[in-house]
C-alpha positions, 0 to 999 in steps of 0.5 A: 205940674200936678199931673206930673206928680201923680204919674209916679204914684201910679207907677209905684202901685203897679208892682204892689198890685202884681205882687198881691195878685201873685200871692193870691195865685199861689194861695189859690194854687196851694189850696187846689193841690194837696200832698199826702204820704202813704206809709209803709204797711198801708195801701193807698188808692187814688180815686177820680171824682170826675168823669163818667166813672166817678170813683167806681172804675177810675181807681189806682194804687199809690205809694210814697208821696202823692200830689193831687187836687181835692177838687177832682181826686180823693186819696184813701189809705188802708192798712194791710197789717193786723187790726184789732177791733173790740165791739160793745156788748150785744145780745144773741139768743140760744136755741132754747130762747135764753139771751146771752150777752157777747162782747167780741174782740176781732183780729183781722187784716185786709188783703192788699190786692182787694183794697180797691174792691173793698172801696168799690163795695163800701166807698168808706174808710176803714173805721167806718167799715168796721162800725158798719159792715164788719159789725153787722157780719160779726153780729150775724156770725154770733147769731147763727152760731148761738142759735145752734146751742142750748144754754147749758151746752153753750156754757159747756162748749165754749171752745167749739162755740167760738170756733163756729163763730170764726168759721161763720165769719171766715165764710162771710169775709174771706172772699170779700178781702177780709182775713179773720185771724182770731176772735175771742168772746166775753160771754155773759149768761142770763142772770137766772142761768148764772144763778143756777150755774153758781148753785150747781157749782156750790152743790158739786163742791159740797158733794166733793167735800162730803165724798172726801170726808167719807173716804177719810172716814172709810180709810180711818175705819180700815186703819182701826180694823187693821190695828184691831186685827193686828192686836187680836192676832198678837194675842192669839199668837201669844196664847198659842205660844203659851199653850204650846209651852205648857203642853211641852212642859206637861209632856216633859214631866215624866214620873222619873223626872218628878222623883228626881225633883223630889229628891233634890227638894229633900236634899235642900230641906226646908219648906220645899220638902213635900210632906206626902204625895201619891202617884197615879191611882195611889200606887205610890206613897211618900211619907214625911221623913224625919229631919236629921237630928230630930228627937 
């Protein structure tokens, strides 16, 4: 009777054990299979981690949803649109030994058909490549370009300097699958050179101000001279006009005209009547005429 009661209990445990084992199998299966989605604008590569190649020869491109086992396969996703990377400041030397701080910003993209080559070369995701190989390439491009300029010429030729850096980077990276679009530089000269530049700029500004004041003074002097010449010319013109008028008046005073004016004065009487006068050389003589009605 006791044995009969135990058998039903053992039969009840069998389904529970089966369900438990099934759940464990599902959990184990899920842990052995992963799913990843390759977004648009990215290139995915699936790398076989097993076999003789071990990720070097067995690389395939993938898109969309990817199912794989992390025990034997790895999936990497590389963006093929423009990337922007900013690097912290580092120092490079100019041709004459001056140290410049540069903090570059880089715009670039990965060529989609070179993603597998890039992985074979570096076997790292893109952020690690940026902080490793790309950073070294950027530093080398700046080092070579900066060493071709003296400190003064580097300050004066920023545009050509950055063009040279970009050309150096393109020469290093283009064939390896990286296309450089733009690079900009925050260039920081040494303190001594910066002080000299500031002093030079101050001297230039002071010189320009002095030159402007000299030009203003010269212009004012020319104005004053022109005004003085104008006044002198006006005085000369007035004097010439007066002299001309006097000359014409003298020429118009003929002896006959003078006599006519004497007669007019006698006729008017009063103090305008001349007492006596003599002509040229005393040839003419005029006596005081008696006033009419005088006794």
